[in-house]
LUMDO-788464 format. One record per atom (N, C-alpha, C, O): residue number from 1; residue in three letters; x, y negated, z. Coordinates in steps of 0.02 Angstrom, whole numbers. Layout:
! residues N
{seq:NUM	type:ALA	px:X	py:Y	pz:Z}
...
//
This chain:
! residues 85
{seq:1	type:MET	px:-1451	py:2170	pz:-499}
{seq:1	type:MET	px:-1382	py:2146	pz:-497}
{seq:1	type:MET	px:-1349	py:2175	pz:-435}
{seq:1	type:MET	px:-1376	py:2172	pz:-380}
{seq:2	type:ASN	px:-1292	py:2204	pz:-445}
{seq:2	type:ASN	px:-1256	py:2237	pz:-390}
{seq:2	type:ASN	px:-1197	py:2193	pz:-369}
{seq:2	type:ASN	px:-1149	py:2184	pz:-407}
{seq:3	type:ILE	px:-1200	py:2165	pz:-308}
{seq:3	type:ILE	px:-1148	py:2121	pz:-282}
{seq:3	type:ILE	px:-1110	py:2158	pz:-228}
{seq:3	type:ILE	px:-1139	py:2185	pz:-181}
{seq:4	type:ASP	px:-1044	py:2158	pz:-234}
{seq:4	type:ASP	px:-1002	py:2190	pz:-184}
{seq:4	type:ASP	px:-999	py:2144	pz:-123}
{seq:4	type:ASP	px:-974	py:2088	pz:-127}
{seq:5	type:LYS	px:-1024	py:2168	pz:-67}
{seq:5	type:LYS	px:-1027	py:2127	pz:-6}
{seq:5	type:LYS	px:-957	py:2106	pz:18}
{seq:5	type:LYS	px:-948	py:2050	pz:41}
{seq:6	type:ASN	px:-909	py:2150	pz:12}
{seq:6	type:ASN	px:-840	py:2132	pz:33}
{seq:6	type:ASN	px:-812	py:2075	pz:-9}
{seq:6	type:ASN	px:-781	py:2029	pz:18}
{seq:7	type:LYS	px:-823	py:2078	pz:-74}
{seq:7	type:LYS	px:-798	py:2024	pz:-118}
{seq:7	type:LYS	px:-834	py:1959	pz:-102}
{seq:7	type:LYS	px:-804	py:1905	pz:-103}
{seq:8	type:LEU	px:-900	py:1963	pz:-88}
{seq:8	type:LEU	px:-938	py:1903	pz:-71}
{seq:8	type:LEU	px:-913	py:1874	pz:-6}
{seq:8	type:LEU	px:-907	py:1813	pz:0}
{seq:9	type:ASP	px:-899	py:1916	pz:44}
{seq:9	type:ASP	px:-873	py:1892	pz:108}
{seq:9	type:ASP	px:-806	py:1857	pz:100}
{seq:9	type:ASP	px:-793	py:1805	pz:130}
{seq:10	type:VAL	px:-762	py:1887	pz:59}
{seq:10	type:VAL	px:-696	py:1857	pz:47}
{seq:10	type:VAL	px:-705	py:1790	pz:11}
{seq:10	type:VAL	px:-671	py:1741	pz:29}
{seq:11	type:PHE	px:-748	py:1787	pz:-39}
{seq:11	type:PHE	px:-761	py:1725	pz:-75}
{seq:11	type:PHE	px:-787	py:1671	pz:-28}
{seq:11	type:PHE	px:-764	py:1614	pz:-29}
{seq:12	type:GLN	px:-836	py:1689	pz:14}
{seq:12	type:GLN	px:-864	py:1641	pz:61}
{seq:12	type:GLN	px:-811	py:1617	pz:111}
{seq:12	type:GLN	px:-809	py:1558	pz:128}
{seq:13	type:TRP	px:-767	py:1663	pz:132}
{seq:13	type:TRP	px:-714	py:1643	pz:178}
{seq:13	type:TRP	px:-668	py:1592	pz:145}
{seq:13	type:TRP	px:-649	py:1542	pz:176}
{seq:14	type:HIS	px:-650	py:1603	pz:81}
{seq:14	type:HIS	px:-608	py:1556	pz:45}
{seq:14	type:HIS	px:-642	py:1488	pz:37}
{seq:14	type:HIS	px:-610	py:1436	pz:45}
{seq:15	type:VAL	px:-706	py:1489	pz:22}
{seq:15	type:VAL	px:-743	py:1426	pz:14}
{seq:15	type:VAL	px:-744	py:1388	pz:79}
{seq:15	type:VAL	px:-730	py:1328	pz:81}
{seq:16	type:VAL	px:-761	py:1422	pz:134}
{seq:16	type:VAL	px:-765	py:1388	pz:199}
{seq:16	type:VAL	px:-696	py:1363	pz:220}
{seq:16	type:VAL	px:-690	py:1307	pz:245}
{seq:17	type:THR	px:-645	py:1403	pz:210}
{seq:17	type:THR	px:-577	py:1383	pz:228}
{seq:17	type:THR	px:-555	py:1321	pz:189}
{seq:17	type:THR	px:-527	py:1274	pz:216}
{seq:18	type:ASN	px:-569	py:1322	pz:123}
{seq:18	type:ASN	px:-551	py:1264	pz:82}
{seq:18	type:ASN	px:-590	py:1202	pz:101}
{seq:18	type:ASN	px:-563	py:1147	pz:100}
{seq:19	type:LEU	px:-654	py:1210	pz:119}
{seq:19	type:LEU	px:-694	py:1153	pz:141}
{seq:19	type:LEU	px:-667	py:1125	pz:207}
{seq:19	type:LEU	px:-666	py:1064	pz:216}
{seq:20	type:GLU	px:-646	py:1169	pz:252}
{seq:20	type:GLU	px:-618	py:1145	pz:315}
{seq:20	type:GLU	px:-553	py:1107	pz:303}
{seq:20	type:GLU	px:-542	py:1054	pz:333}
{seq:21	type:LEU	px:-511	py:1132	pz:259}
{seq:21	type:LEU	px:-449	py:1097	pz:242}
{seq:21	type:LEU	px:-463	py:1030	pz:210}
{seq:21	type:LEU	px:-431	py:980	pz:226}
{seq:22	type:LEU	px:-511	py:1028	pz:165}
{seq:22	type:LEU	px:-530	py:965	pz:133}
{seq:22	type:LEU	px:-556	py:916	pz:184}
{seq:22	type:LEU	px:-540	py:856	pz:181}
{seq:23	type:ASN	px:-595	py:940	pz:231}
{seq:23	type:ASN	px:-622	py:897	pz:284}
{seq:23	type:ASN	px:-565	py:867	pz:326}
{seq:23	type:ASN	px:-567	py:808	pz:344}
{seq:24	type:GLN	px:-515	py:908	pz:342}
{seq:24	type:GLN	px:-457	py:883	pz:380}
{seq:24	type:GLN	px:-420	py:830	pz:341}
{seq:24	type:GLN	px:-400	py:779	pz:368}
{seq:25	type:GLN	px:-410	py:843	pz:276}
{seq:25	type:GLN	px:-373	py:796	pz:234}
{seq:25	type:GLN	px:-412	py:730	pz:227}
{seq:25	type:GLN	px:-382	py:676	pz:228}
{seq:26	type:LEU	px:-477	py:735	pz:221}
{seq:26	type:LEU	px:-518	py:674	pz:217}
{seq:26	type:LEU	px:-515	py:635	pz:283}
{seq:26	type:LEU	px:-512	py:574	pz:283}
{seq:27	type:GLY	px:-514	py:671	pz:338}
{seq:27	type:GLY	px:-508	py:638	pz:403}
{seq:27	type:GLY	px:-442	py:602	pz:409}
{seq:27	type:GLY	px:-439	py:545	pz:433}
{seq:28	type:THR	px:-388	py:634	pz:386}
{seq:28	type:THR	px:-322	py:602	pz:387}
{seq:28	type:THR	px:-321	py:540	pz:342}
{seq:28	type:THR	px:-295	py:488	pz:362}
{seq:29	type:LEU	px:-350	py:546	pz:283}
{seq:29	type:LEU	px:-353	py:490	pz:237}
{seq:29	type:LEU	px:-392	py:432	pz:267}
{seq:29	type:LEU	px:-372	py:374	pz:261}
{seq:30	type:CYS	px:-448	py:447	pz:300}
{seq:30	type:CYS	px:-488	py:394	pz:332}
{seq:30	type:CYS	px:-448	py:360	pz:387}
{seq:30	type:CYS	px:-453	py:299	pz:395}
{seq:31	type:ASN	px:-409	py:398	pz:425}
{seq:31	type:ASN	px:-367	py:369	pz:477}
{seq:31	type:ASN	px:-315	py:322	pz:447}
{seq:31	type:ASN	px:-303	py:267	pz:473}
{seq:32	type:VAL	px:-284	py:343	pz:393}
{seq:32	type:VAL	px:-233	py:301	pz:360}
{seq:32	type:VAL	px:-265	py:237	pz:334}
{seq:32	type:VAL	px:-237	py:183	pz:342}
{seq:33	type:ILE	px:-323	py:243	pz:302}
{seq:33	type:ILE	px:-358	py:183	pz:277}
{seq:33	type:ILE	px:-377	py:137	pz:334}
{seq:33	type:ILE	px:-371	py:76	pz:328}
{seq:34	type:GLY	px:-400	py:166	pz:389}
{seq:34	type:GLY	px:-419	py:126	pz:447}
{seq:34	type:GLY	px:-359	py:88	pz:475}
{seq:34	type:GLY	px:-365	py:29	pz:493}
{seq:35	type:LYS	px:-302	py:121	pz:480}
{seq:35	type:LYS	px:-242	py:88	pz:505}
{seq:35	type:LYS	px:-220	py:32	pz:458}
{seq:35	type:LYS	px:-200	py:-22	pz:480}
{seq:36	type:ALA	px:-223	py:45	pz:392}
{seq:36	type:ALA	px:-204	py:-7	pz:344}
{seq:36	type:ALA	px:-251	py:-67	pz:348}
{seq:36	type:ALA	px:-229	py:-124	pz:346}
{seq:37	type:ALA	px:-315	py:-53	pz:355}
{seq:37	type:ALA	px:-363	py:-108	pz:362}
{seq:37	type:ALA	px:-350	py:-148	pz:425}
{seq:37	type:ALA	px:-356	py:-210	pz:425}
{seq:38	type:GLY	px:-332	py:-115	pz:479}
{seq:38	type:GLY	px:-315	py:-149	pz:541}
{seq:38	type:GLY	px:-254	py:-193	pz:533}
{seq:38	type:GLY	px:-252	py:-249	pz:558}
{seq:39	type:THR	px:-204	py:-167	pz:498}
{seq:39	type:THR	px:-143	py:-206	pz:486}
{seq:39	type:THR	px:-158	py:-267	pz:444}
{seq:39	type:THR	px:-133	py:-322	pz:458}
{seq:40	type:ILE	px:-198	py:-259	pz:392}
{seq:40	type:ILE	px:-217	py:-316	pz:349}
{seq:40	type:ILE	px:-256	py:-368	pz:390}
{seq:40	type:ILE	px:-244	py:-428	pz:384}
{seq:41	type:ALA	px:-302	py:-344	pz:431}
{seq:41	type:ALA	px:-342	py:-390	pz:472}
{seq:41	type:ALA	px:-298	py:-428	pz:521}
{seq:41	type:ALA	px:-308	py:-488	pz:532}
{seq:42	type:ASP	px:-248	py:-393	pz:550}
{seq:42	type:ASP	px:-202	py:-427	pz:596}
{seq:42	type:ASP	px:-162	py:-481	pz:559}
{seq:42	type:ASP	px:-153	py:-536	pz:586}
{seq:43	type:ALA	px:-139	py:-466	pz:499}
{seq:43	type:ALA	px:-101	py:-514	pz:460}
{seq:43	type:ALA	px:-144	py:-575	pz:442}
{seq:43	type:ALA	px:-121	py:-632	pz:445}
{seq:44	type:GLN	px:-206	py:-562	pz:423}
{seq:44	type:GLN	px:-251	py:-617	pz:406}
{seq:44	type:GLN	px:-265	py:-660	pz:468}
{seq:44	type:GLN	px:-266	py:-721	pz:463}
{seq:45	type:ALA	px:-274	py:-628	pz:524}
{seq:45	type:ALA	px:-287	py:-665	pz:586}
{seq:45	type:ALA	px:-226	py:-708	pz:604}
{seq:45	type:ALA	px:-233	py:-764	pz:627}
{seq:46	type:ALA	px:-166	py:-680	pz:593}
{seq:46	type:ALA	px:-106	py:-718	pz:607}
{seq:46	type:ALA	px:-101	py:-780	pz:562}
{seq:46	type:ALA	px:-81	py:-833	pz:585}
{seq:47	type:ASN	px:-120	py:-772	pz:499}
{seq:47	type:ASN	px:-118	py:-830	pz:454}
{seq:47	type:ASN	px:-171	py:-881	pz:472}
{seq:47	type:ASN	px:-158	py:-941	pz:469}
{seq:48	type:TRP	px:-231	py:-859	pz:492}
{seq:48	type:TRP	px:-283	py:-906	pz:511}
{seq:48	type:TRP	px:-265	py:-943	pz:575}
{seq:48	type:TRP	px:-289	py:-999	pz:586}
{seq:49	type:ALA	px:-223	py:-912	pz:616}
{seq:49	type:ALA	px:-204	py:-944	pz:679}
{seq:49	type:ALA	px:-149	py:-997	pz:670}
{seq:49	type:ALA	px:-134	py:-1034	pz:716}
{seq:50	type:ARG	px:-120	py:-1000	pz:610}
{seq:50	type:ARG	px:-67	py:-1049	pz:598}
{seq:50	type:ARG	px:-96	py:-1119	pz:593}
{seq:50	type:ARG	px:-153	py:-1130	pz:571}
{seq:51	type:THR	px:-56	py:-1166	pz:615}
{seq:51	type:THR	px:-76	py:-1236	pz:610}
{seq:51	type:THR	px:-63	py:-1259	pz:538}
{seq:51	type:THR	px:-25	py:-1227	pz:501}
{seq:52	type:PRO	px:-93	py:-1314	pz:517}
{seq:52	type:PRO	px:-80	py:-1340	pz:450}
{seq:52	type:PRO	px:-6	py:-1355	pz:439}
{seq:52	type:PRO	px:21	py:-1346	pz:384}
{seq:53	type:GLU	px:28	py:-1378	pz:491}
{seq:53	type:GLU	px:99	py:-1392	pz:485}
{seq:53	type:GLU	px:139	py:-1328	pz:472}
{seq:53	type:GLU	px:185	py:-1327	pz:431}
{seq:54	type:GLU	px:121	py:-1274	pz:508}
{seq:54	type:GLU	px:155	py:-1210	pz:497}
{seq:54	type:GLU	px:143	py:-1184	pz:427}
{seq:54	type:GLU	px:189	py:-1158	pz:394}
{seq:55	type:LEU	px:82	py:-1190	pz:403}
{seq:55	type:LEU	px:66	py:-1168	pz:335}
{seq:55	type:LEU	px:105	py:-1209	pz:283}
{seq:55	type:LEU	px:129	py:-1182	pz:233}
{seq:56	type:HIS	px:111	py:-1275	pz:295}
{seq:56	type:HIS	px:149	py:-1318	pz:249}
{seq:56	type:HIS	px:223	py:-1297	pz:249}
{seq:56	type:HIS	px:254	py:-1292	pz:196}
{seq:57	type:GLU	px:250	py:-1286	pz:308}
{seq:57	type:GLU	px:320	py:-1265	pz:314}
{seq:57	type:GLU	px:332	py:-1199	pz:279}
{seq:57	type:GLU	px:382	py:-1190	pz:244}
{seq:58	type:LEU	px:286	py:-1152	pz:287}
{seq:58	type:LEU	px:291	py:-1087	pz:254}
{seq:58	type:LEU	px:288	py:-1095	pz:178}
{seq:58	type:LEU	px:327	py:-1063	pz:143}
{seq:59	type:ALA	px:243	py:-1137	pz:154}
{seq:59	type:ALA	px:237	py:-1149	pz:82}
{seq:59	type:ALA	px:301	py:-1180	pz:55}
{seq:59	type:ALA	px:324	py:-1162	pz:1}
{seq:60	type:MET	px:330	py:-1227	pz:91}
{seq:60	type:MET	px:392	py:-1259	pz:69}
{seq:60	type:MET	px:450	py:-1210	pz:68}
{seq:60	type:MET	px:492	py:-1211	pz:23}
{seq:61	type:ARG	px:452	py:-1165	pz:118}
{seq:61	type:ARG	px:505	py:-1115	pz:120}
{seq:61	type:ARG	px:499	py:-1069	pz:59}
{seq:61	type:ARG	px:549	py:-1054	pz:26}
{seq:62	type:TYR	px:438	py:-1045	pz:44}
{seq:62	type:TYR	px:428	py:-1002	pz:-14}
{seq:62	type:TYR	px:444	py:-1039	pz:-78}
{seq:62	type:TYR	px:472	py:-1009	pz:-125}
{seq:63	type:ARG	px:427	py:-1102	pz:-82}
{seq:63	type:ARG	px:442	py:-1143	pz:-141}
{seq:63	type:ARG	px:517	py:-1148	pz:-151}
{seq:63	type:ARG	px:542	py:-1141	pz:-207}
{seq:64	type:GLN	px:554	py:-1159	pz:-96}
{seq:64	type:GLN	px:627	py:-1164	pz:-100}
{seq:64	type:GLN	px:658	py:-1097	pz:-120}
{seq:64	type:GLN	px:704	py:-1095	pz:-161}
{seq:65	type:GLU	px:633	py:-1043	pz:-92}
{seq:65	type:GLU	px:659	py:-977	pz:-110}
{seq:65	type:GLU	px:648	py:-962	pz:-184}
{seq:65	type:GLU	px:691	py:-935	pz:-218}
{seq:66	type:TYR	px:589	py:-982	pz:-209}
{seq:66	type:TYR	px:573	py:-972	pz:-280}
{seq:66	type:TYR	px:620	py:-1015	pz:-323}
{seq:66	type:TYR	px:645	py:-991	pz:-374}
{seq:67	type:ALA	px:631	py:-1077	pz:-304}
{seq:67	type:ALA	px:675	py:-1121	pz:-341}
{seq:67	type:ALA	px:746	py:-1093	pz:-341}
{seq:67	type:ALA	px:780	py:-1095	pz:-393}
{seq:68	type:ASP	px:770	py:-1068	pz:-284}
{seq:68	type:ASP	px:837	py:-1040	pz:-280}
{seq:68	type:ASP	px:843	py:-978	pz:-325}
{seq:68	type:ASP	px:894	py:-969	pz:-358}
{seq:69	type:ALA	px:791	py:-937	pz:-327}
{seq:69	type:ALA	px:792	py:-878	pz:-369}
{seq:69	type:ALA	px:795	py:-897	pz:-443}
{seq:69	type:ALA	px:830	py:-866	pz:-482}
{seq:70	type:LEU	px:757	py:-949	pz:-461}
{seq:70	type:LEU	px:759	py:-973	pz:-531}
{seq:70	type:LEU	px:827	py:-1000	pz:-549}
{seq:70	type:LEU	px:853	py:-988	pz:-604}
{seq:71	type:ASP	px:858	py:-1038	pz:-503}
{seq:71	type:ASP	px:925	py:-1065	pz:-515}
{seq:71	type:ASP	px:976	py:-1008	pz:-524}
{seq:71	type:ASP	px:1018	py:-1011	pz:-569}
{seq:72	type:ALA	px:971	py:-958	pz:-482}
{seq:72	type:ALA	px:1018	py:-901	pz:-487}
{seq:72	type:ALA	px:1008	py:-865	pz:-553}
{seq:72	type:ALA	px:1057	py:-844	pz:-585}
{seq:73	type:ALA	px:946	py:-856	pz:-574}
{seq:73	type:ALA	px:933	py:-823	pz:-638}
{seq:73	type:ALA	px:960	py:-865	pz:-696}
{seq:73	type:ALA	px:988	py:-838	pz:-743}
{seq:74	type:ALA	px:951	py:-931	pz:-692}
{seq:74	type:ALA	px:977	py:-975	pz:-745}
{seq:74	type:ALA	px:1053	py:-972	pz:-747}
{seq:74	type:ALA	px:1082	py:-971	pz:-801}
{seq:75	type:ASP	px:1086	py:-972	pz:-689}
{seq:75	type:ASP	px:1159	py:-968	pz:-687}
{seq:75	type:ASP	px:1183	py:-902	pz:-717}
{seq:75	type:ASP	px:1231	py:-901	pz:-754}
{seq:76	type:THR	px:1149	py:-848	pz:-700}
{seq:76	type:THR	px:1168	py:-782	pz:-727}
{seq:76	type:THR	px:1160	py:-781	pz:-802}
{seq:76	type:THR	px:1203	py:-756	pz:-838}
{seq:77	type:LEU	px:1105	py:-809	pz:-826}
{seq:77	type:LEU	px:1093	py:-812	pz:-898}
{seq:77	type:LEU	px:1146	py:-855	pz:-932}
{seq:77	type:LEU	px:1170	py:-838	pz:-986}
{seq:78	type:ALA	px:1164	py:-911	pz:-902}
{seq:78	type:ALA	px:1215	py:-955	pz:-930}
{seq:78	type:ALA	px:1283	py:-919	pz:-932}
{seq:78	type:ALA	px:1319	py:-925	pz:-981}
{seq:79	type:ASP	px:1299	py:-883	pz:-879}
{seq:79	type:ASP	px:1362	py:-845	pz:-877}
{seq:79	type:ASP	px:1364	py:-792	pz:-932}
{seq:79	type:ASP	px:1415	py:-783	pz:-965}
{seq:80	type:ASP	px:1308	py:-758	pz:-941}
{seq:80	type:ASP	px:1304	py:-706	pz:-993}
{seq:80	type:ASP	px:1311	py:-737	pz:-1063}
{seq:80	type:ASP	px:1342	py:-707	pz:-1107}
{seq:81	type:THR	px:1283	py:-796	pz:-1072}
{seq:81	type:THR	px:1286	py:-830	pz:-1136}
{seq:81	type:THR	px:1358	py:-853	pz:-1150}
{seq:81	type:THR	px:1381	py:-849	pz:-1207}
{seq:82	type:ASP	px:1393	py:-877	pz:-1098}
{seq:82	type:ASP	px:1462	py:-900	pz:-1107}
{seq:82	type:ASP	px:1508	py:-842	pz:-1126}
{seq:82	type:ASP	px:1553	py:-852	pz:-1167}
{seq:83	type:THR	px:1499	py:-784	pz:-1097}
{seq:83	type:THR	px:1543	py:-728	pz:-1112}
{seq:83	type:THR	px:1529	py:-698	pz:-1181}
{seq:83	type:THR	px:1572	py:-663	pz:-1208}
{seq:84	type:ASP	px:1470	py:-712	pz:-1208}
{seq:84	type:ASP	px:1454	py:-686	pz:-1275}
{seq:84	type:ASP	px:1489	py:-725	pz:-1330}
{seq:84	type:ASP	px:1495	py:-701	pz:-1386}
{seq:85	type:ARG	px:1512	py:-784	pz:-1315}
{seq:85	type:ARG	px:1543	py:-827	pz:-1366}
{seq:85	type:ARG	px:1614	py:-808	pz:-1379}
{seq:85	type:ARG	px:1647	py:-839	pz:-1421}
//
């Protein structure tokens, strides 16, 4: 089998170059994942640090926001129904 050394060298260069680029991209991806995990851990720690009263207040606020959103949707639906008549 006759292999052209120049073509083999060029092929090897492309393989090594692509592997180096892939390694850099994987490193960047790992950094992004690490930062995201740190952010999630910080948020969880902040929630665990809340007192029961703070958690109750937060739950009531979300409950009220949800109720307000449902009321607004119902009003919009009622307005749309009235104009259809």
